[in-house]
N, C-alpha and C positions, 0 to 999 in steps of 0.2 A: 466575564462577572463585569469589569469596568465599563463595558459599553453600557450594559444591561443597569449598574446603577446610576451613570453618566446621563441615561434618561431619564431619572426623575429628576435629576438638577436642573434640565431645559424646563421646565416648568414652572420654576421658581426661582428670583434671585435669592443669595444668600442663604442655601441650605447646610444644614449640616452635613460632613461628608459618611458617607455606608447608609448601614440601615435605617440610625435614625434618622437622616433626610426623607426615608422613605415613609416613616410615621409621621412625617411634620406636614409633607404635601398631600398628606392620605386627610389631615384635620383642615389644611387652608386650603388644598383645591382640590377636593373631591372630585366635583364632576371634570374637570380637567383630567384627573388622573383616569377615571373611567374612561373616558374616548379615548385615553392611551391604548390602557388594555384594551378596551373594544375591538381597536384597531387588531391588536396583536390576535384575539382569540377570532375575529373576523377574518384574518388571514391564515391560520391554522386549519380554519375549516374551509375555506375557498380551496387547500390546498390538500385536506382529506374529498374532498367531492372530485377531484381531477382534474380541475382545471389545464391548460396548458400555460408552461412554463413562463413564458412571454407576458400571458394576460395577468397570471398572478403577479408577478413583479410591477407591476403598476396599479393593476385594478384596485387595490386596498387604498393608497397616495391617493388617488384621482377621486375615488367616491367621496372616500371620507373630506377632501379639498372642496367636491361640490358640493357636498350637501350643508358646509359651514358657512360657505358663504351664499347658498342658494335659502340656508336661514336666516343670516342676516340680512338679505335682499326684502325677504318676505314680513321678517317683523320689523324691519325698519330701525334695527340695532344700534347706536352710536358706536363709530369705531375707538373714542375715547373712554368708553363705559367699558367695552371687552378689553383695553389695553389692561385698567385698571383692575378688573377681575382677574388679570392672568390668561386671557386666551391668546392674547395677540402679543408679539415683541414690541417692546420701544420704539416709539417712531422712529424713523432715519431719515434725513435728508439726500438727496444727489450728491456723490462726491465722485471727482474727478479722479482716473486713477492713479495720478501722480501724489496725488495728496499722502500716500503709502510715505514720501519719504519727503514732503515740502511742510508734513506737519510735525518733523523729528526736530526737535530744538536740543543740538549738542551741547550748546554751552550747558543746561540745568544736567548732563550726565557727570554724575560722581565716578571717575575713571579707578579710583581704587577699591568701590564694593563690586567690580564685574569680571575679574577673577575670581574663579570658583572654589572653594575652599578644595583639598585635596580628598578627606573624607569622602564630599558629596560628589566629586568629580570622577572619582573612581567607581563607589556603588554606580551613580545614575550610567558610568559607561557602562558597567559590567551587566547591569541590567538591560539596556539596550543593546548590547551584541548578542545577549543570551535572547531577549524578545526578538529579536530581528532573523536569528539564525531558527529559532525553535518555530515562529511565522512562515519563515522558506519550507521547510522541512513537511511542517503544516499542508503548506499549499501544495508542497510536491506529493505528501501520499494522497490527500483529498482530491486531485488532480488527474494523477497516472503520471504527470507530465516529467520527463528530466531537467531538473533543474539543478546549473551547478553552482551551486552556494557562496562560491569566493565570488567568479560577477557579478552575482545578483547583492553582495555587501558592499564589494569595489564600489558600484554605480550607485549607490543607495546614498552612501557615503559622499561621494562626487554631487550629486545632485540636493543633498541636505546643506553642503557646506554652501553652492550656487544659490540655492533658497536662503540661505543665513546671512547672507553676504547681502543678499536682496533686499532683506528685510523682511520677509515672510517666517512662514514658519515652515517646519521640513516636512517630509512624507514619507510614507514607509508603506511596507506592502501590509495587505490585509486579507487574509485565511477566508475570512466571512464574506467578503463584498466578492473575492474569488468564485467562492463557491455559489453566492449566489446570482451572479454574474453566467457561470456554468449549467447551474438550473434553469437560468431564462433559456437558455438554447443557445449560447454566442459559443462559437468555437474560434472563435481568432480576435486580435485587439483592436478591431474595429471598434467594440462599445468603448473601450476605457480612451481611445483615442477621440474619440465622438463626446466622450464625458469631459474628458480633458480642454477640448475646443470649447466647449460652452461655456465652463467655466471661464477660460479667456476671453470669450467675448462678453460673458456679464460684470466682469472686472472691469476690463475698456470701457464699457458703455456707464460704469458708473451709477446705475438701476438700484434702487434699494432693494433687494429683492424680500427681503425679511420681512418687509413690509405683508408681503402677501399671505406668509405661512402661517398659520396658529399655530400656538409651542404645541399642542397637543400631538400635531401632527408630526414635528420632528420627534417629538417624545416618544411616539409609534414605532416610528423607523428603526429609531437605536434602540425600543425595549423589544420589538419583535429579532434585530440581527441579534442582539446579545441572548433572547433567549434561546433561537435558532443555533447559536456558538455552546452555550451550555449544552444542552440539548447533543448535542454531536459529541463533546470533550469529554459528559459527565455521564453519559447511556450508550450513544452510537460507537463509541469507540473503544467500548471493553473490550469487545472481540479480538482489536488490534495492540494495545497492549496491557489486557490480561490484569488479573487482580493487582498486582505490585503497581501496576502501571496505574491503575485509577486508586489506590491507594494515595498515589503522588499529586497525581490531578484535585482529589480530594483534600489533601493536608493544605495545597498552593488554594484553592480558592477559599477555603476554609481562613485560612490566615489574612489571604488578599483581602476578606471582610471585615476580620476584627481590626486588622493592625496594619494593611495597606500595601504598595505594591511590592517596594523596596524587601520587606520583611518575607513576605512571601515567593519571592524569589530564592532567599535565604533556607527558608524553610521546607521547599523544596526540595532544595539542593540536598538538606541535609537527611530528607526523606528518602531522596534518591539514593545516598549516599550508604542507609544503613538497611534499605533494600538491598541493595549489590552485594554487603557483605552477609543477607541472610542467604542469598541466591549461592552465593561463593561458597557457605556453611553447607548449602543440601547438594555441592558438587557428587557425580559420580565418578569412582575415581578407579575401581576395577577391570580391568579389562580383560584380564584373562587369570585361571589358577587353573592349573595342571600339573600333574604329576611327574613323575622321573619314567610312569610306563608310557607313556605317549609322545614325549622330547628327549633327546638323548645329544649330547656333543659327537661334533661330525668326525669324530676320532675313530680310526678302525683298528678296533684291539684283537688279539687272541680269543679263541673260542673258550677256550678256560675262564679268560676275563669276562667277556661277555656271560658265558653263564654264571657267572658269581652276581653279575650285576642283575640279571633277569630276574634274580632272585631277593634281590635288596633294592631295586628303584624305587619302593614306597618309601625311602629312607629319603627323596629327594622330591621338594617341591619348588615350583614356579609361579611367581604371583607378578603379574605385569600390568603395572598402574597406568593412568590416564588420566590427562587433565592439569589443573592446575590444584597443587597439593596446600589446605590451607590446614587451620585446625579442625575446622567441621569434619572433612572428609576423613582427616589423619586417623581423629578417634575413633572413628566408625570404624576405619580398616584395622586398626590396635584392637578394638573388642572383636572383631571379626575372627581374625587371628588368633587372638588366643582362646576364643571357644574352640575353633578348630583345632588347633591342637592338644587342646584337651580332650576332644574328642577324636582322635586320632594320635596315637600315644607311637608311632612306627616313625615320624617325621625326625630326623635328623639333620636336614640340612634346608637351608628357605634360600633361593635366589629371589631379589626383589630387582625387575627390570621395570626400569625408567624411562625407555627410549619414547613414547609418545606425552609423556609430562611436558608441559608447559612453564612451569616455574614452578617453587617454592619457597614458603616462607619460612623464617625462623623457628615460627612455634612448630610447626611438620616438622623439621629437622628433629629439634628435642624431643617430640612425640614418638619418632622413629629410631632416636637413638635408647628413648626408653622401654618401648619395646626391643630393641636389639639384645637391651640386660634382661629383661624378663625372659625373653628365647633362649637365651646363655643359662638363667638359673636354670632349665628346665632342660639342659642340656640339648640346646638346637642350636649350629652354626648358623648364621645368617652373612649372607655376602650381596652386594648391591653393584650394577649393572648398569653401562651407559646415563652417568650421571654427569651432569653439567659442571662446571667449574667450580660456580658457586654453592652448589648445592652438595659438591664433595667436600670443597672446606669447611661446610657447616655443621656436615654429617661428622667430621675428621675433632672439630673444635668441642662437641659434646660427647666424645669417648669414643666413637667407632673405630675399631682397628683399621690404618689404612690396609694391610692385607686383605680384610675383606673388602675391599673397594675398588671394583673394576670400574675403572673412569675413561680409560683409553681402548681405543680398538688397536687392534693388531695388523700387519701389513695385509692378513690374505684373511680375518675374521672379526666378528663384533665382540665387546666385551662381554655380551649376555653367552656366548657360548663359549668364552675364556670360563668365567663361572662355572659354567655347567660342567664344564669339563674339569674342572677344581674338585667340584662336589665329585662326580663320579670316582677320582683319583684319592678322594679320601673314603670312599666306602670298598676300595679297593682295598686301601692301606688297612682298615679295619678288617680285614679278611685275609691281614698276609699274605695278599698276592702278588704286591710288587713291596722291594723297600723303598724308605723312608725318602723322598723326592722323586722316586722315579715315577716316569709314566708321565708325567705334568705336561700338559700343550706346552707351555711357556719354557720347559729346559726339559725336552723329549733329550735325551745325550744317546750318542753311537758310542758305544764302547769297542766299536773295531775299526781299528785303523787300517789306511790301506795298504801297510808294507804286511799287514798278515793275513790278508787274505788274497788268494791264488784264484786262477780261472776254472779250477776244478769247482773248488768249493760254489763260485759265482753261481757254474753250470748248472750244478746241482739244484742250487735254490730257485733257479728258474724252472728248471725238470718238477719241481715239486710245486711250484707255483700256477702250471701251466697243464699238470697234468700230464707230462708228455712221457714219451718212452724213449730210451738210453738213445735209440737212431735218431729218432723226432728232433731230443735236443741236441743231437752233435749237425748234423743236418740245420737245424737254426741258429744256432751259434758261428759254424763255419761261415751262412751268408752274411752276419751282421760282424759288428766289431764292440769290442769292450772300449766303456769309454767313463770318464769320472768328471761330474759337473758339481759346479759349485753354489753356494746359496744364493738364490734369487735368479739363477738361469730358465728363463722361460720355453718349457717342453711345446707346450702347442696353444694357440693362442685363438678364443674362440671368436668363430666366425672367419676363420681364413682352412683354407684346404689344406691338410699338412703331408708331405709326401716321406714322410721319414717316420717309421713305429719305433717307441721308445720304451721297454720294456725294462721297468724299473725292479732292482734285484728287490726280494723281499727281505729285511732287517740288515740291509746292505745301503738302504736309501729312505729319503723321508721326499714323499711328493704332497704337495698340497693344490686341493681341484677346487675352482671357484665359476660360478655361474653369474656372468652381470645380468641382472632383469631391470636394468636400467633406470636404478636407485641414480638421484642426483647427489646425493652426501652417503660419505664411510665407504667402505668395502665392498667388494662382489658380493656375493652369499658363498660362502663356503659348503662345498658340500662333501668334502673327504679329505680328510687328514691322516696319513698311512702311512705304516711303515713296514707292510706287507703283501709289498708289490702294486704296480698298477699297469695299464696297458696306457698309455699317451699317443695321443693319435693316430688311433684305431679307426677312426670314423674316415677318416680322409684314404689309409692304405687298403684297407679292405672294403670300403662301399663308394667311396669318391666323394664322400659328402665333408660339409663343413665341420670344422671340430666343434661342439656343442659345449665346450666349454676350457679354461686357462689352466693348467696345469704347469706350476714352478716349481724349483728343486728349492726345498726347505731345511736345509740339512749340508754343510760343507762336506764333503768328500764323497757323495751318495755315487753309488755304482749303476751304469745301465748299459743295456745289450740295445744296441742301436742297428737296425736295420731298413734297409733301403724300400720304396716301393715296388720296384720293379722286382726284387729280389725276392721279396716276402710272398709277391703275387706268382713269382715261380714255385715257389713250395710250397703254395697251397694248390697249384694245379697237380704236381706231381704225387701230394700227398694230404687227400680232402680230411684225413683223420685228423690231422694238425689245424684246418681249419675251424674243425669242430670243436677244437680243443682251445682255441684262442678265442671262437665267439662266444663259448660258454662263457669266459671270463669278464668279456666284455660287453655278455648281458647283465651280470652279476653286476660289474660297476654302473651300468645304465640305472638300474634298479636302485642303486643308492642314489644316484640323481633325484629319480621322483620321492624316495621315499625324504631324503632333506628339503625339498623344495616345499612337501605337502605337510613338513613338519614346521616351516616356515608360513606358509599360509593355513594352517590350522590357528598358530598364534597371531594371527592378526585378523581371525574371523571375530574376535570380540570387538568390543569398544561402541560407543557412541549408542545410537538408538538402539544396537543389537544384544545390547547388554554383554555380560561378562562371560566368557565361553569356559566353560569346565570339560574336565576328560571326567569318564567314566568314575575312576578313581574318588576324583576331588568331588563329585555329585552326589555319587552316595553316601559321603562323609556329611557333604553339608545337608543332606535330607533328613539322617541323622538327627543335626543340631535342632530338628521340628518337637526331638523328645517324642511324645506321648502321639502326635498327628502323625508319626513317621509311621507306616509299617512295613516288616519286616520282607526281604526279598523271595520269602519263598511263603509270603502269606495268601490266602485266597480273598482276601476281602481286598478294598479299591485304596489302588494308590493314596499317597496325598493329593489333597485337592489342590489348584494351581490357589487359590486363594489363602490357603494356607502356607503356600510356600514365601508371601509376603510376610510373615511371621518373622523371618530368618534377619531380617533388618539386617542383610550384610551391606556393604556400600556399591551393591548393585541392586538391591532389592529396598524399599522404603517398606514400612508399615500399611500405607494407606497407597498403595501399585493396584490394588482391585477393587477399587472401591465402584467403578464403572468398566465394564467390559468391553461397552461398545467402542470408545475409546482407543485413539492410538494408544497402545503402552510399552515401555520400556520390556522389552523380551528379556529371556534368559535360556539361554542349556540347563539350565537346573531343571525347568518347566517338560523339557524333552526328555531328558533324562528319570521325571519321576512320572 
């Protein structure tokens, strides 16, 4: 816009800045203005005709200048009359190049006026730095070249300092001229070097070249360049910057036209901050929402406990959040959770997993704490896992109990699985299956001391675990040895070929099994925590394969039956039935690996453009929130249309998500369930 408005200042001296100067030149120099505008129209028409870029770069200027001097010679117009009418610049005489220094009168300089004011220096410096970096970014975006902004800014500063000390004006990058150069077919620096060389020759010669150029010619060049840049930023750039980006550009252009360059930069920065806040308020934060029917803690429980849990798993809900938690997303999340628990009356425990969150402000912590109190008033206990220290302290400061915050992983599992195990234990306590404090993963106690356990009892436990006969159990125990391991002892190491089989004795040991899936942070993926017996090292002993997991002792005084590879191979050769018993337990153990890894994969399916992930239980409840739009499951009528799912207005689905079905839209497994 500054280039476009500056083109009118060339036509006459002493014009008012901005659009007022345009009206003044239109009244005072209408024919000059018409010629400059005609150059712009002529350039655009030649561009539409499809002339080669190299011809288009010089044709309007050469034709306009040739016609002007041809008419001047034919009509024998005096040059002084043309200067008085504003067609030509004021006449200049020959000046040697050293006059730029010789005509300076240092004794007339008022040195006290040279230092700039602080406000002016900082304001102008801010504008220059922002303008320079934006122009470099504009060149990079329009040309597709990879530009190191730091180097460009550094060399521009050095060149400007050298030019200033030499008594000349500074130079800078020009996106418009760069694009113009590329459109003319240039692919290297030859055009820029040639331009600089010609300018140097012209300066050294001292020839008054401005006497040859009419005013409207320079005005038309600047006006055409300004029009091209305005078209590029106000219209063509809409595909690059989007609607909010266009809002920033239009605000800057309007403020620049009304108030000037510096206020336009401040207005642009303010509008950019407001649009960034608006985008922050519209973030999608729901990564997944699943029930206890599809996720469970990796704690092996007895058959009676599993039976009780299977009938009450709908009491547990898990919500994974992602992105940055600000006021807007948290308000939408709170409304979504409130409507959900009103629809699903069976929920008694909720786990909010914040592992994928990138941050949380104070307002979001206050809103989460308020939601926590609302859920408590409805008899729902909430837990929070994978919290950053700042987020954890923020929730505690707003009244969330510290016992409900799992902000630290254990040595073998994540805080999310700890919170989920806590919920399952509370469900079992409600069913009077366990006593208060027992069965929790953080304090899973063994009430049997080593002195109270006999080898007969250990052999009986192993026999029941592997479903062996009395004779098979005798031979297996005779081939191995009984041992007692302390907490943290590694039984197997993933990737190593083990030569010893460790049989964890049920009810007399506790083993935690983890799989390293390549994560760069946190503990390995936990697949099992069991006191019900385990086979450690069976891959290497039976199949001569490397261990698929790492098994460590997580309770002091744990009892094991240790059998060497050679001894177990000899037993299996003599008794194939023993091989079948061990293989059956090994298969069940490997199936638990698959279940645990599949559960982890399910929780990582949601988020991003995939939208939130739901299981069948939560998806059916969410579809029920549509009210009359939802159809019963056994109804013969059609399922809810996908456009009706958008009415849910959950953190995953906006109200206007299905305006156009041709564009890439944020998806969700709710659609698949519906």
